[in-house]
N, CA, C and O of each residue as an XYZ file, in Angstrom:
308
protein
N       0.925     -1.070     -0.036
C       0.082     -0.077      0.025
C       0.878      1.153     -0.092
O       1.954      1.084      0.502
N       0.606      2.414     -0.781
C       1.228      3.349     -0.864
C       1.252      4.506      0.153
O       0.131      4.788      0.577
N       2.254      5.234      0.638
C       2.124      6.312      1.567
C       0.813      7.027      1.517
O       0.053      7.037      2.486
N       0.551      7.619      0.398
C      -0.707      8.367      0.350
C      -2.037      7.513      0.647
O      -2.990      8.224      0.966
N      -2.268      6.279      0.610
C      -3.132      5.495      0.948
C      -2.953      5.626      2.428
O      -3.782      6.243      3.097
N      -1.832      5.031      2.995
C      -1.666      4.841      4.398
C      -2.174      6.212      5.018
O      -3.177      6.092      5.721
N      -1.738      7.298      4.902
C      -2.304      8.632      5.273
C      -3.877      8.784      5.058
O      -4.583      9.270      5.941
N      -4.220      8.489      4.241
C      -5.958      8.501      3.959
C      -6.626      7.469      5.011
O      -7.752      7.566      5.501
N      -5.668      6.461      5.242
C      -6.463      5.430      6.165
C      -6.359      5.793      7.508
O      -7.253      5.429      8.272
N      -5.324      6.514      7.967
C      -5.244      7.201      9.140
C      -6.399      8.281      9.495
O      -7.064      8.301     10.531
N      -6.477      9.069      8.531
C      -7.657     10.074      8.454
C      -9.083      9.586      8.744
O      -9.948     10.042      9.492
N      -9.069      8.407      7.842
C     -10.461      7.983      7.660
C     -10.829      7.031      9.162
O     -11.974      7.034      9.615
N      -9.937      6.410      9.689
C     -10.008      5.867     10.871
C     -10.659      6.526     12.114
O     -11.408      6.045     12.963
N     -10.061      7.988     11.939
C     -10.350      8.778     12.728
C     -11.790      9.426     12.472
O     -12.277     10.098     13.381
N     -12.351      9.289     11.518
C     -13.431      9.722     10.811
C     -13.401     11.283     10.729
O     -14.243     12.030     11.228
N     -12.368     11.629     10.066
C     -12.244     13.040      9.839
C     -12.123     13.593      8.410
O     -11.467     12.897      7.636
N     -12.607     14.637      7.978
C     -12.268     15.076      6.588
C     -11.040     15.674      6.618
O     -10.586     15.953      7.728
N     -10.258     15.990      5.416
C      -9.322     16.455      5.038
C      -9.006     17.648      5.954
O      -8.010     17.691      6.677
N     -10.037     18.720      5.854
C      -9.724     20.026      6.812
C      -9.609     19.669      8.200
O      -8.803     20.261      8.918
N     -10.381     18.706      8.659
C     -10.335     18.463     10.162
C      -8.923     17.531     10.425
O      -8.247     17.797     11.419
N      -8.612     16.722      9.748
C      -7.127     16.120      9.715
C      -5.962     17.256      9.700
O      -5.022     17.248     10.494
N      -6.125     18.076      8.850
C      -5.234     19.268      8.453
C      -5.216     19.791      9.823
O      -4.145     19.726     10.426
N      -6.132     20.246     10.347
C      -6.195     21.113     11.665
C      -5.649     20.397     12.759
O      -4.901     20.932     13.578
N      -6.007     19.161     12.806
C      -5.505     18.290     13.956
C      -3.938     18.116     13.816
O      -3.288     17.938     14.846
N      -3.350     18.157     12.679
C      -1.909     18.138     12.483
C      -1.205     19.433     12.516
O       0.012     19.512     12.682
N      -2.019     20.489     12.349
C      -1.457     21.829     12.179
C      -0.778     22.041     10.908
O       0.311     22.609     10.830
N      -1.449     21.565      9.874
C      -0.981     21.739      8.355
C      -2.177     22.268      7.760
O      -3.262     22.216      8.340
N      -1.994     22.841      6.471
C      -2.896     23.196      5.695
C      -3.679     21.943      4.775
O      -3.165     20.918      4.327
N      -4.974     22.372      4.677
C      -5.962     21.636      3.679
C      -5.285     20.934      2.520
O      -5.463     19.748      2.240
N      -4.399     21.874      1.796
C      -3.920     21.616      0.503
C      -2.806     20.790      0.613
O      -2.406     20.193     -0.387
N      -2.196     20.658      1.786
C      -0.914     19.811      2.272
C      -1.434     18.517      2.262
O      -0.816     17.679      1.606
N      -2.648     18.118      2.975
C      -3.278     16.787      3.198
C      -3.661     16.444      1.895
O      -3.456     15.286      1.533
N      -4.159     17.210      1.158
C      -4.823     16.838     -0.457
C      -3.603     16.367     -0.947
O      -3.651     15.178     -1.262
N      -2.389     16.985     -1.134
C      -1.400     16.713     -1.940
C      -0.621     15.320     -1.337
O       0.011     14.624     -2.132
N      -0.693     14.945      0.101
C      -0.068     13.879      0.475
C      -0.822     12.933      0.036
O      -0.230     12.011     -0.524
N      -2.327     12.849      0.142
C      -3.292     11.805     -0.201
C      -3.442     11.728     -1.792
O      -3.957     10.739     -2.314
N      -3.057     12.612     -2.404
C      -2.959     12.580     -3.896
C      -1.767     11.988     -4.326
O      -1.687     11.815     -5.542
N      -0.695     11.586     -3.548
C       0.511     11.151     -4.022
C       1.180     12.197     -4.738
O       1.861     11.820     -5.691
N       1.137     13.528     -4.475
C       1.679     14.724     -5.046
C       2.924     15.030     -4.177
O       3.896     15.466     -4.795
N       3.025     14.898     -3.067
C       4.203     15.360     -2.567
C       4.188     14.328     -1.119
O       3.156     13.730     -0.813
N       5.331     14.222     -0.376
C       5.627     13.768      0.635
C       5.740     14.542      2.126
O       6.540     15.465      2.278
N       5.007     14.153      3.031
C       5.400     14.906      4.455
C       6.717     14.943      4.613
O       7.425     13.952      4.433
N       7.217     16.244      5.010
C       8.501     16.394      5.446
C       8.640     15.891      6.971
O       7.617     15.541      7.558
N       9.802     15.852      7.578
C      10.380     15.237      8.847
C       9.432     16.119     10.011
O       9.027     15.447     10.959
N       9.201     17.035      9.993
C       8.562     17.727     10.952
C       6.809     17.424     10.851
O       6.057     17.699     11.786
N       6.390     16.882      9.690
C       5.053     16.696      9.631
C       4.766     15.145      9.879
O       3.682     14.656     10.195
N       5.919     14.508      9.678
C       6.000     12.958      9.935
C       5.925     12.897     11.516
O       5.241     12.016     12.036
N       6.458     13.607     12.117
C       6.523     13.756     13.760
C       5.265     14.067     14.272
O       5.025     13.656     15.408
N       4.270     14.806     13.587
C       3.366     15.338     13.898
C       2.073     14.216     13.663
O       1.103     13.996     14.388
N       2.484     13.574     12.290
C       1.578     12.256     11.898
C       1.871     11.260     13.097
O       0.893     10.621     13.486
N       2.890     11.073     13.637
C       3.194     10.067     14.623
C       2.663     10.306     15.915
O       2.202      9.444     16.663
N       2.758     11.612     16.154
C       2.014     12.010     17.466
C       0.610     11.807     17.299
O       0.020     11.326     18.266
N       0.059     12.032     16.435
C      -1.467     12.014     15.931
C      -1.876     10.609     16.293
O      -2.828     10.346     17.027
N      -1.018      9.656     15.675
C      -1.412      8.380     15.666
C      -1.126      7.534     17.101
O      -1.751      6.556     17.510
N      -0.136      8.127     17.647
C       0.128      7.519     19.407
C      -1.255      8.166     20.042
O      -1.950      7.488     20.799
N      -1.521      9.175     19.778
C      -2.719      9.795     20.762
C      -3.938      9.045     20.607
O      -4.754      8.757     21.482
N      -3.956      8.763     19.365
C      -5.196      7.931     18.935
C      -5.228      6.464     18.595
O      -6.061      5.966     17.838
N      -4.328      5.850     19.164
C      -3.951      4.478     19.096
C      -4.264      3.882     17.764
O      -5.111      3.010     17.571
N      -3.357      4.539     16.695
C      -3.661      4.103     15.518
C      -2.141      3.803     15.154
O      -1.220      4.511     15.561
N      -1.945      2.510     14.224
C      -0.714      2.097     14.146
C       0.045      3.004     13.078
O      -0.526      3.355     12.046
N       1.441      3.391     13.388
C       2.214      4.388     12.557
C       3.086      3.546     11.521
O       3.464      4.017     10.449
N       3.332      2.403     11.902
C       4.244      1.424     11.257
C       4.369      1.437      9.777
O       5.427      1.686      9.198
N       3.384      1.194      9.263
C       2.895      1.243      7.716
C       3.446      2.626      7.130
O       4.209      2.673      6.165
N       3.024      3.630      7.750
C       3.104      5.139      7.372
C       4.627      5.328      7.312
O       5.243      5.725      6.323
N       5.092      5.029      8.369
C       6.631      4.903      8.456
C       7.366      4.198      7.371
O       8.091      4.854      6.623
N       7.255      3.104      7.249
C       7.708      2.314      6.462
C       7.914      2.877      4.943
O       8.941      2.928      4.266
N       6.606      3.272      4.650
C       6.323      3.891      2.991
C       6.994      4.892      3.142
O       7.819      4.807      2.232
N       7.269      6.125      3.892
C       7.707      7.303      4.053
C       9.333      7.062      3.890
O      10.032      7.840      3.242
N       9.870      5.845      4.583
C      11.133      5.934      4.557
C      11.598      5.067      2.918
O      12.709      5.262      2.425
N      10.813      4.364      2.411
C      11.079      3.907      1.097
C      10.928      4.701      0.260
O      11.566      4.461     -0.766
N      10.131      5.881      0.255
C       9.820      7.022     -0.534
C      11.163      7.880     -0.783
O      11.694      8.243     -1.832
N      11.575      8.102      0.796
C      12.525      9.025      0.806
C      13.808      8.439      0.145
O      14.447      9.094     -0.679
N      14.189      7.091      0.563
C      15.081      6.306     -0.387
C      15.051      6.337     -1.809
O      16.019      6.538     -2.542
N      13.974      6.142     -2.122
C      13.697      6.023     -3.631
C      14.073      7.331     -4.299
O      14.669      7.244     -5.373
N      13.806      8.518     -3.812
C      13.892     10.107     -4.116
C      15.383     10.217     -4.247
O      15.805     11.026     -5.073
N      16.175      9.563     -3.594
C      17.544      9.969     -3.404
C      18.375      9.308     -4.502
O      19.491      9.718     -4.820
N      17.701      8.151     -5.122
C      18.308      7.580     -6.287
C      18.761      8.266     -7.602
O      19.270      7.598     -8.503
């Protein structure tokens, strides 16, 4: 499963729309939209926010982390 799919699943497990999820993370709506659309990757700061959100809401972060690391490694090639 892709990083964009995993981010969307986290949001959907919380029953939030993109704006509500963006507000919870302290990022913009367009940022969440670009992540879920696969147009951009969260930066390290955003990943920390997503991890904290997952921990606070008892949602697994492992798949998102693995996909993010894989995408970062691919981008370096």
